[in-house]
C-alpha positions, -999 to +999 in steps of 0.1 A: -114+892-546-096+858-540-057+862-525-034+847-546-023+813-525+014+814-514+040+790-529+053+766-501+084+758-520+117+761-505+137+785-516+166+777-541+202+766-527+231+790-524+262+777-519+269+798-485+239+783-471+262+753-468+283+745-446+299+711-439+312+712-408+279+718-390+264+686-374+228+701-385+244+696-424+244+662-418+206+655-409+192+678-440+170+656-460+204+629-484+188+647-516+195+684-501+233+670-493+239+659-528+224+692-540+253+709-517+276+688-531+270+698-565+271+734-558+307+729-545+314+708-572+309+735-593+332+764-573+369+768-593+386+757-563+381+737-525+364+755-503+372+756-465+348+753-437+348+753-402+364+779-370+402+780-367+422+753-387+388+737-404+393+719-437+390+723-473+360+699-492+374+680-519+344+671-541+355+663-575+362+630-589+396+641-604+411+656-567+398+625-545+415+607-567+449+623-573+445+635-531+447+603-525+475+584-549+495+616-538+500+601-502+535+623-501+517+652-498+484+643-486+493+617-451+463+598-434+481+604-406+480+607-375+439+606-386+418+599-416+387+599-391+374+636-371+386+638-348+419+624-351+425+590-330+443+606-294+474+597-288+466+578-257+445+554-279+475+547-303+498+535-277+468+510-259+448+498-292+477+499-312+478+521-354+452+513-372+470+502-407+444+535-426+459+558-403+495+550-414+521+561-440+552+552-462+575+524-451+551+520-422+522+515-443+537+492-465+553+470-445+518+464-423+500+463-459+530+436-469+522+412-444+484+415-448+489+408-481+511+381-480+483+363-455+463+363-483+474+327-499+455+311-531+443+288-508+432+312-486+409+335-510+401+299-526+383+287-496+370+320-491+353+324-520+335+284-509+330+296-480+308+326-492+290+311-512+276+281-483+271+310-459+248+334-485+227+295-488+227+290-451+213+328-440+184+328-475+174+287-456+175+306-424+154+339-434+130+316-451+124+290-423+124+326-402+107+349-419+121+384-397+110+420-408+138+429-407+167+431-434+201+449-415+199+421-388+191+388-402+204+389-435+220+419-441+247+424-409+250+383-406+270+379-442+304+396-439+302+390-404+304+352-402+324+354-438+356+376-418+349+354-389+350+323-408+385+333-428+401+351-395+391+312-378+372+328-349+358+297-321+321+299-321+320+311-281+336+340-293+311+352-318+279+368-296+303+384-280+322+400-310+291+410-326+279+428-296+313+444-296+315+460-327+280+474-324+291+488-296+319+502-312+304+514-337+271+531-327+279+565-319+301+569-351+280+597-358+266+638-356+242+633-329+270+627-298+301+634-319+319+614-346+339+591-329+331+568-297+340+573-266+338+556-234+317+527-242+329+522-279+367+519-265+357+489-236+345+473-265+372+477-288+392+466-261+373+434-253+377+425-288+412+431-288+419+408-254+401+383-276+426+388-303+456+380-280+445+350-266+435+336-300+472+354-312+486+333-282+471+297-294+480+302-333+515+308-330+516+278-310+492+259-329+487+274-368+454+267-379+458+277-415+434+306-416+444+340-416+450+348-376+476+324-377+490+335-413+494+369-402+511+357-367+531+331-388+549+359-412+580+360-417+587+394-435+616+409-434+626+392-400+592+400-384+553+393-378+519+413-367+520+420-328+495+411-303+483+446-306+487+451-340+471+426-345+448+437-320+443+469-346+443+453-375+415+426-366+391+458-351+399+475-388+393+445-398+360+435-382+344+470-376+356+483-412+349+453-433+318+442-416+296+472-415+308+486-450+295+451-465+264+453-445+253+488-453+262+483-491+239+451-490+208+475-473+214+496-500+211+473-525+179+458-514+164+490-510+172+502-544+167+471-567+137+471-549+128+509-553+140+501-594+123+470-607+136+478-641+173+474-624+161+445-613+142+425-640+174+435-659+196+416-640+178+387-632+175+386-671+212+376-668+223+370-629+262+359-644+260+384-667+247+417-647+262+410-614+296+426-614+274+459-631+251+462-603+275+458-574+295+485-586+266+507-590+254+494-559+285+510-544+284+545-561+250+556-557+252+547-523+286+550-511+290+536-476+320+558-465+313+591-470+346+610-463+377+603-448+403+630-439+439+640-450+463+659-437+490+680-466+522+669-458+547+692-483+536+726-498+512+713-528+482+724-557+451+704-561+423+715-580+434+754-584+440+754-543+478+759-526+479+738-491+504+741-469+517+716-443+497+717-421+461+714-430+435+693-435+413+682-466+385+659-461+379+634-496+345+631-501+339+604-514+304+603-518+303+636-539+331+622-565+310+594-570+280+615-580+303+643-604+288+654-638+322+652-655+326+615-649+287+602-648+262+608-672+228+615-652+249+603-618+216+607-596+203+576-618+200+538-608+220+520-640+232+491-630+244+487-672+272+521-666+303+515-680+327+526-675+320+534-636+351+541-623+334+549-586+353+560-556+336+538-534+368+514-520+389+542-520+403+570-545+432+540-555+471+550-540+482+529-511+457+527-491+424+509-519+407+491-495+419+459-494+392+438-492+373+451-521+372+415-539+358+401-508+327+419-503+319+422-544+320+382-538+301+386-507+272+410-521+270+385-555+263+357-535+241+373-515+218+388-540+218+352-556+201+333-534+178+359-524+163+369-553+165+336-568+152+311-539+123+334-527+095+350-546+087+389-544+117+398-520+109+438-512+112+462-491+079+472-474+088+509-462+117+529-459+153+527-445+157+536-414+192+555-418+218+571-394+231+609-392+267+603-399+286+629-417+311+596-418+292+564-433+257+561-451+247+535-424+212+523-425+200+510-388+168+485-403+152+480-436+116+464-433+114+439-458+090+406-466+093+378-496+070+345-498+094+315-501+089+295-532+075+268-536+102+251-538+115+254-504+095+240-473+071+255-455 
């Protein structure tokens, strides 16, 4: 008699098996993590994770958006990352704008917003198109194999450096420092960087301080000049504040856009019908494609808030000092907001994703620029070389903080119109 084969299917996932505070959770396949978030969204109130104080996980779209828009109750200070920045690090490097609240944050954001003059923004948009063309020129000539290093990383880095007015002689060193500052943001060695990363930030800040001194005496019309000569309520940015802002701009602005671009190529390669739809009318479809790439990939997985006043949200009462974590990666797959949320659909409309934050005072200042970069680059990539596509799976980094792509193999054929 034949013995029936035992099923090798894994047992169904149970909500009690999910532990967002356990580093091993963030090494699970992405599909399992998304299934876990779906189970948590079905609970009547935000679940608590971790020993001791731990944190409450905000996983529903409505809860993440509401907490983002109630900064007096859900504060960014003392820090939005895990663990929080040490007091000595803030004293040495300055406090990042993402960790500020109230008048302090409003003043910093006002200075930065006013520095983005209409001329600066217009020049930046022209530069985005030129940089995209130049990167694709180099790609076609050099035929690299890794899309992240040769294309996705270069686009936001060059745009930010041009916008800021960083001379060419500093750029190679700054690029290396960015990699060092962000290399350990994950679960393998904790969620923030120790010695090597801090040294990288220190080097970047020294460069920024030197450039700030130069631009105060000789402004050149770039973003550094605008920020160090700004006069908002009789004040401008100090060298330490400038260093903290540019560390945020370089690390966060470059990393998030880089990852969105890499995920975008992987998604459009894996969904040829969506790529064909995009290219059938690029100007009409590009905005929807970019928003869907950001929603589907969610480059920043989560940020943290500290409860600053007694309040209620999502069916749970919160008390001062408690921690909540806003999981954008879950909110962007919420079935209550997005029909068939796991599908990649560039025609999704409306698409109220939270890839740039949930609104409120901390909504991403660079959202418009990131969209422009992605549109310009994908237009060049999909209209000039032929058959550009991924040729292997993306090498992802285990992380509870960002959806990072370390490498992405790709291939293409030069257009007949391009020089061989």
